[in-house]
Structures are given as structure tokens and as C-alpha cells.
C-alpha positions as CSV (number, residue, x, y, z in Angstrom):
1,X,0.0,0.0,0.0
2,X,2.9,2.4,0.7
3,X,4.1,2.0,-2.9
4,X,0.6,3.0,-4.2
5,X,0.5,6.1,-1.9
6,X,4.0,7.1,-3.0
7,X,2.9,6.7,-6.6
8,X,-0.1,8.9,-6.0
9,X,2.0,11.5,-4.3
10,X,4.3,11.8,-7.3
11,X,1.4,12.7,-9.6
12,X,0.5,16.3,-10.5
13,X,-2.4,17.4,-8.2
14,X,-5.0,17.6,-11.1
15,X,-4.1,14.0,-12.3
16,X,-4.4,12.7,-8.8
17,X,-7.7,14.4,-8.1
18,X,-9.3,13.1,-11.3
19,X,-8.0,9.6,-10.7
20,X,-9.2,9.5,-7.1
21,X,-12.6,11.0,-7.9
22,X,-13.1,8.3,-10.6
23,X,-11.7,5.2,-8.9
24,X,-12.6,5.8,-5.3
25,X,-15.5,8.2,-5.3
26,X,-17.1,6.6,-8.4
27,X,-17.7,9.9,-10.4
28,X,-18.0,9.7,-14.1
29,X,-15.7,11.5,-16.5
30,X,-18.4,14.0,-17.2
31,X,-19.0,14.7,-13.5
32,X,-15.3,15.1,-12.9
33,X,-15.0,17.5,-15.9
34,X,-17.8,19.6,-14.5
35,X,-16.4,19.6,-11.0
36,X,-12.8,20.5,-12.1
37,X,-13.9,22.9,-14.9
38,X,-12.0,21.0,-17.6
39,X,-13.1,18.9,-20.7
40,X,-14.2,15.3,-20.6
41,X,-11.2,14.4,-22.8
42,X,-8.8,16.0,-20.4
43,X,-10.3,14.0,-17.6
44,X,-9.8,10.8,-19.6
45,X,-6.2,11.8,-20.3
46,X,-5.5,12.6,-16.6
47,X,-6.9,9.3,-15.4
48,X,-5.1,7.2,-18.0
49,X,-1.8,8.9,-17.2
50,X,-2.3,8.5,-13.5
51,X,-3.3,4.8,-13.9
52,X,-0.2,4.1,-16.1
53,X,2.1,5.9,-13.6
54,X,0.7,3.9,-10.6
55,X,0.9,0.7,-12.5
56,X,4.5,1.2,-13.5
57,X,5.4,2.1,-9.9
58,X,3.8,-1.1,-8.6
59,X,5.4,-3.5,-11.1
60,X,8.1,-5.7,-9.7
């Protein structure tokens, strides 16, 4: 779990927020876009980059 928290801490704040709102709070891309004041496409990009980053940090 520490590796995951460390990976999250390394992310830019906006990427981390979008990722957490989606994966842990269950918000849709559209809901996150409205909440953050950005486009749906940007939310998709942030979440994908955050997911890829966390996955690469957790690989052995």
C-alpha cells in the first residue's frame, strides 16, 4: 500500500484528483470534468496517465 500512496504523491495534483474522484468516489468522467472545470477528454487523459504511472510504480 505504501508504494501506491507514494505513486499517487508523485502525480500532479490535477491528475491525482481526477484519478481519485473516478476510482474511489465513483464519479463519471463528465461529473469530474464539470467539478474540475475541464473537458471530458482532459479528464480521460489525466486518469489514463495516473493509472499508467501507478501501475508502473507497482510493477516488480
